[in-house]
C-alpha positions in Angstrom: -51.1 41.4 16.6 -47.4 40.7 17.3 -44.7 39.3 15.6 -43.0 36.9 18.0 -39.5 35.6 18.0 -38.6 32.3 20.1 -35.2 31.5 21.0 -33.9 28.6 22.1 -31.2 26.2 21.9 -32.8 23.6 19.8 -35.7 22.9 17.8 -36.3 19.5 19.1 -36.0 17.4 22.8 -38.4 18.7 25.5 -37.6 22.4 25.3 -38.0 22.6 21.5 -41.3 20.6 21.8 -42.4 24.0 23.8 -41.5 26.5 21.6 -43.2 24.3 18.3 -46.5 24.2 20.4 -46.2 28.0 21.0 -45.3 29.0 17.9 -48.3 26.9 16.5 -50.9 28.4 18.8 -49.6 31.7 18.3 -50.0 31.5 14.6 -53.2 30.0 14.8 -54.2 33.2 17.3 -53.1 35.5 14.3 -49.2 36.6 15.5 -46.5 36.1 13.1 -43.9 33.7 14.8 -40.3 32.7 14.0 -38.2 30.3 16.0 -34.3 31.0 16.6 -32.1 28.0 17.2 -28.3 26.8 17.6 -28.2 23.2 16.9 -29.5 20.7 15.7 -32.1 21.0 12.5 -35.4 23.0 11.8 -38.5 21.5 11.4 -40.6 21.7 8.7 -43.2 23.9 8.2 -41.5 26.5 10.4 -40.4 30.2 10.0 -36.9 29.5 11.7 -33.6 31.2 12.4 -30.4 29.2 12.1 -27.8 31.2 14.9 -24.3 30.4 13.4 -23.3 27.0 11.9 -21.1 23.7 13.2 -18.0 25.4 13.3 -19.4 28.1 15.5 -20.6 25.8 17.8 -17.4 23.7 18.1 -15.1 27.0 18.8 -17.6 28.0 21.3 -17.4 24.5 23.1 -13.6 24.7 23.1 -13.8 28.2 24.5 -16.0 26.5 27.3 -13.9 23.8 27.7 -10.5 25.7 28.1 -11.7 28.8 30.0 -15.0 27.7 31.4 -16.9 30.3 29.5 -20.0 28.8 28.5 -22.2 31.6 26.8 -19.5 33.6 26.1 -18.3 32.3 22.6 -20.3 32.4 19.3 -19.5 36.4 19.2 -19.7 36.9 15.1 -22.9 34.6 15.1 -24.8 36.2 17.7 -23.8 39.7 15.6 -25.0 38.2 12.6 -28.0 37.0 14.5 -28.9 40.6 15.6 -28.8 41.6 12.2 -31.7 38.8 11.5 -33.4 40.1 14.9 -33.6 43.6 13.2 -35.0 42.3 10.1 -37.5 40.5 11.6 -38.7 43.8 13.7 -40.2 41.4 16.7 -42.6 43.0 18.9 -42.0 40.0 21.6 -39.1 37.9 22.0 -39.6 34.8 24.2 -36.4 33.5 25.5 -36.0 29.7 26.5 -32.7 27.9 27.1 -29.9 30.2 25.7 -26.9 28.5 27.4 -26.0 25.3 24.6 -22.9 26.9 23.1 -24.6 28.9 20.4 -25.3 32.4 21.3 -23.4 34.9 23.5 -25.2 36.4 26.1 -23.1 39.8 26.5 -23.9 40.9 22.8 -28.0 39.4 22.7 -28.6 40.9 26.1 -26.9 44.5 25.3 -29.2 44.6 22.2 -32.1 43.4 24.3 -31.1 46.5 27.1 -31.0 48.9 23.7 -34.8 47.8 23.0 -37.2 48.5 26.0 -40.2 48.6 23.5 -39.5 45.0 22.7 -41.2 42.8 25.3 -39.5 40.2 26.5 -40.3 37.0 27.9 -37.8 34.5 29.2 -39.0 30.7 30.5 -36.0 29.4 32.7 -36.1 25.3 32.0 -33.0 25.7 34.6 -30.9 27.4 37.1 -28.1 28.4 34.8 -29.4 32.2 34.5 -28.1 32.9 38.1 -25.7 30.3 39.1 -21.7 31.0 37.8 -21.4 27.8 35.9 -24.2 25.0 36.4 -27.9 24.1 35.6 -28.8 22.3 38.1 -27.1 22.1 41.8 -29.6 20.7 43.8 -27.8 17.2 43.9 -24.4 18.6 45.2 -26.4 20.7 47.8 -24.5 23.7 46.4 -26.1 27.1 47.7 -23.5 29.6 46.6 -25.6 30.9 43.9 -27.2 33.0 47.0 -24.4 34.8 47.7 -21.7 34.7 44.8 -20.4 31.5 43.4 -16.6 31.3 44.4 -15.3 27.8 44.0 -17.3 25.7 41.7 -18.1 21.8 42.4 -19.5 20.9 39.2 -16.5 22.1 36.3 -16.5 18.2 35.1 -20.1 18.6 34.5 -22.2 20.3 31.9 -21.1 22.8 31.1 -17.8 20.5 31.5 -14.2 22.6 31.7 -10.8 22.3 32.5 -11.0 25.4 34.6 -13.0 27.2 37.2 -14.1 30.6 36.5 -17.5 30.7 38.4 -17.0 33.4 40.3 -16.1 35.9 36.9 -19.2 34.0 35.3 -21.4 34.9 38.2 -20.7 38.9 38.6 -20.9 39.1 34.3 -24.1 37.3 34.4 -25.4 39.5 37.7 -24.2 42.2 35.2 -25.6 41.4 32.1 -29.2 39.8 33.1 -30.2 42.6 35.7 -31.8 45.9 34.4 -33.6 44.6 31.3 -36.7 46.6 30.9 -39.7 45.0 29.9 -38.6 41.6 30.7 -41.1 38.9 32.8 -39.6 35.8 33.8 -41.4 32.5 33.8 -40.8 29.2 35.2 -42.1 25.9 35.1 -42.6 24.9 38.5 -43.0 26.8 41.7 -39.9 24.9 42.8 -37.6 27.0 40.8 -39.8 30.4 40.9 -39.1 30.2 44.8 -35.2 30.0 44.0 -35.1 32.7 41.4 -36.6 34.6 43.9 -33.7 34.6 46.1 -31.2 35.0 43.5 -30.0 38.3 41.4 -32.9 38.1 39.1 -35.7 38.9 42.0 -36.2 42.3 40.8 -38.3 41.0 37.6 -41.9 39.9 37.6 -42.0 36.5 37.7 -44.8 33.9 36.8 -45.1 29.9 37.2 -46.5 28.6 34.0 -46.3 24.8 33.9 -45.0 22.9 31.3 -47.8 20.4 29.6 -47.9 18.0 26.9 -50.5 17.0 23.8 -53.2 14.6 25.5 -54.4 13.9 22.2 -50.9 12.2 21.3 -50.3 10.9 25.1 -53.3 9.0 26.1 -54.8 5.4 26.8 -56.0 5.0 23.2 -52.5 4.2 21.2 -51.7 1.2 19.5 -49.1 -1.4 20.8 -45.7 -0.9 20.5 -43.9 -2.4 17.6 -40.3 -3.4 18.5 -37.5 -5.7 17.4 -36.6 -6.2 21.1 -37.8 -9.6 22.6 -40.2 -8.4 25.6 -41.3 -12.3 26.0 -44.1 -10.6 28.2 -41.7 -9.1 30.9 -43.2 -6.1 32.8 -41.2 -3.5 31.4 -39.4 -0.5 33.6 -39.0 2.5 30.9 -36.6 5.3 31.3 -36.8 8.6 28.9 -33.9 10.9 28.4 -32.6 13.2 25.6 -29.2 12.0 26.3 -28.4 9.6 29.5 -25.9 10.4 32.0 -25.6 10.1 35.9 -27.9 13.3 36.1 -30.4 11.5 34.3 -30.2 8.9 36.5 -28.3 6.0 34.3 -26.0 4.8 36.9 -29.4 3.7 39.0 -30.8 1.9 36.0 -27.2 0.0 35.9 -27.4 -0.7 39.5 -31.5 -2.1 39.1 -30.7 -4.2 36.6 -28.4 -6.0 38.5 -30.9 -6.7 41.1 -34.2 -7.2 39.4 -35.7 -10.5 38.5 -36.0 -12.0 35.1 -39.7 -11.1 35.5 -38.3 -7.6 34.2 -37.0 -5.7 31.5 -35.7 -2.0 31.5 -35.9 0.1 28.4 -34.2 3.2 28.0 -35.1 5.5 25.3 -32.6 8.2 24.1 -29.1 8.9 23.3 -26.9 6.5 25.1 -23.6 5.2 24.6 -23.3 1.5 24.4 -20.4 1.0 26.4 -22.8 1.2 29.3 -25.0 -1.3 28.7 -23.0 -3.9 26.6 -22.7 -6.1 30.0 -26.1 -5.8 31.0 -28.3 -8.5 29.5 -31.6 -6.9 30.5 -30.9 -2.9 29.6 -32.1 -2.4 26.0 -31.5 0.8 24.5 -34.0 2.7 22.1 -32.2 5.4 20.2 -34.0 8.9 20.0 -37.5 8.7 19.3 -38.6 12.0 17.4 -42.3 10.8 16.8 -44.4 11.6 20.0 -47.0 9.0 19.2 -44.4 6.0 19.0 -43.2 7.6 22.3 -46.5 7.6 23.7 -46.6 3.8 22.6 -43.9 3.0 24.8 -45.5 4.8 27.9 -48.6 2.8 27.2 -46.7 -0.7 27.3 -44.4 0.3 30.0 -45.2 -1.5 33.6 -43.8 1.4 35.6 -42.2 4.4 34.5 -39.2 5.4 36.5 -37.4 8.8 36.5 -34.1 8.8 39.0 -33.4 12.1 38.1 -30.7 14.1 40.1 -32.4 17.5 39.1 -35.4 18.7 37.1 -37.0 22.4 36.8 -40.4 20.1 36.3 -40.4 16.9 34.5 -42.4 16.7 31.9 -41.9 13.1 31.0 -43.5 12.4 34.5 -46.3 13.9 32.7 -46.3 12.1 29.7 -46.3 8.8 31.2 -49.4 9.6 33.5 -51.4 10.8 30.6 -50.6 7.5 29.3 -52.1 6.3 32.7 -48.9 4.6 33.8 -47.6 4.9 37.3 -44.4 7.0 37.8 -41.8 6.4 40.5 -39.5 9.4 40.4 -37.1 10.5 42.2 -38.0 13.8 44.6 -35.6 16.3 42.9 -36.4 19.8 42.0 -40.0 20.5 41.0 -40.9 16.9 40.1 -43.3 16.7 43.6 -45.2 18.9 41.2 -45.6 17.0 38.5 -47.6 13.6 40.5 -50.7 13.3 39.8 -51.8 10.0 39.2 -53.0 8.3 42.8 -50.7 5.5 41.8 -47.4 7.1 41.4 -44.8 8.0 43.9 -42.2 10.5 44.8 -39.0 8.8 46.5 -35.3 10.0 47.7 -33.2 6.8 46.3 -32.8 3.6 44.3 -33.4 1.3 47.6 -37.1 2.7 47.7 -38.0 2.1 44.6 -36.3 -1.6 44.8 -38.9 -2.2 47.7 -41.6 -0.7 45.8 -41.1 -3.0 42.6 -41.0 -6.3 45.4 -44.0 -5.1 47.2 -46.3 -2.8 45.2 -48.8 -4.1 42.3 -48.2 -0.9 39.5 -51.5 -0.9 37.6 -53.0 1.2 34.6 -55.0 4.1 35.8 -57.7 4.7 33.9 -58.4 8.6 33.5 -61.3 10.6 33.3 -61.7 13.8 30.8 -60.8 16.1 34.0 -58.0 14.1 35.1 -56.2 14.2 31.5 -56.9 17.6 31.0 -54.7 18.5 34.5 -51.9 17.5 31.9 -53.0 19.6 28.7 -50.4 21.8 27.1 -53.6 23.7 26.7 -53.3 25.0 30.4 -49.8 26.5 29.4 -50.2 28.0 26.2 -53.4 30.1 27.5 -51.2 31.7 29.8 -48.7 32.6 27.3 -50.9 33.6 25.2 -52.2 36.4 27.7 -48.9 37.6 27.9 -48.5 37.8 23.9 -51.4 40.1 24.0 -50.8 43.9 22.9 -52.4 45.2 25.6 -49.7 44.0 28.0 -47.0 44.9 26.2 
């Protein structure tokens, strides 16, 4: 059996949940595992390594803001982390999100190149690895990454910067991320895989392994939601995001709140600045829910799940809602088209289409059979990753 080190920016959120699920199943299969992370708190019951501290993150953020250097801070923290890697002695290093102001990519990948005997798997949850700045570019229709980023159109968006150094970043990433022996890339969608094949990462083996969810939690047998919000038998239009901003469709929800009738109420789950919703009576915010079972109750209570995202590599929330039998309406952005399984769900281009659907379509719960629920199951994801963890694949 193998010693597996997972590396991700966080232990919570969608990518953190993926890491934890893989950790659990790998341990059950006999592997020894550890999760290295940069931000937030470590969950109980997991072997973890915290990379750096809060001051390291602040300094990394400052460097990124001032010099467009996301991924190039945290030098001391990463050197100390390398020592912890050497103590753990992994056979497999499974990378997830390495952006997020917590690790230095030059130092980390220098170590990876110096150890060809370690099998590396890198799950790309967005496009940051092969651009000079951004994790998502489809909303801005920017295709510079194909030939080399020259002038960034997204410096004011994550990872925000006062200056534009996208050309330098692109060239550095190309040098750092290529020519790594024993590396396999994984994409959660065919959409992202096809982009990677057109990038400077195209020489690597790349697999599509779609994300999955725990269908023992996200299903149609959950209890009713207990909330202090006066729902008053209104139809819930639900939105879910870790952090709400325009990239996740916050502006669309605000516009929608001005147009829907009193028959509806908008519930947004996730971190949201209250200044955005004070003036709108029919938008309510529920702070981040770390309990998946509580989140599943909201999906089940919703009339429709609306996901006006500007860009997703996959769109796991779409899976979660549909597994609860709730119809999904999602913008056709990135890999979201690959998440629509429920026949009462829709891909749309813009807010106007959603407004027309609300007026003219009767959404209804879809009673899923076992085979339909299994389409969403994380066991499909885990089985494919476990195949990659096998020693005979190293």
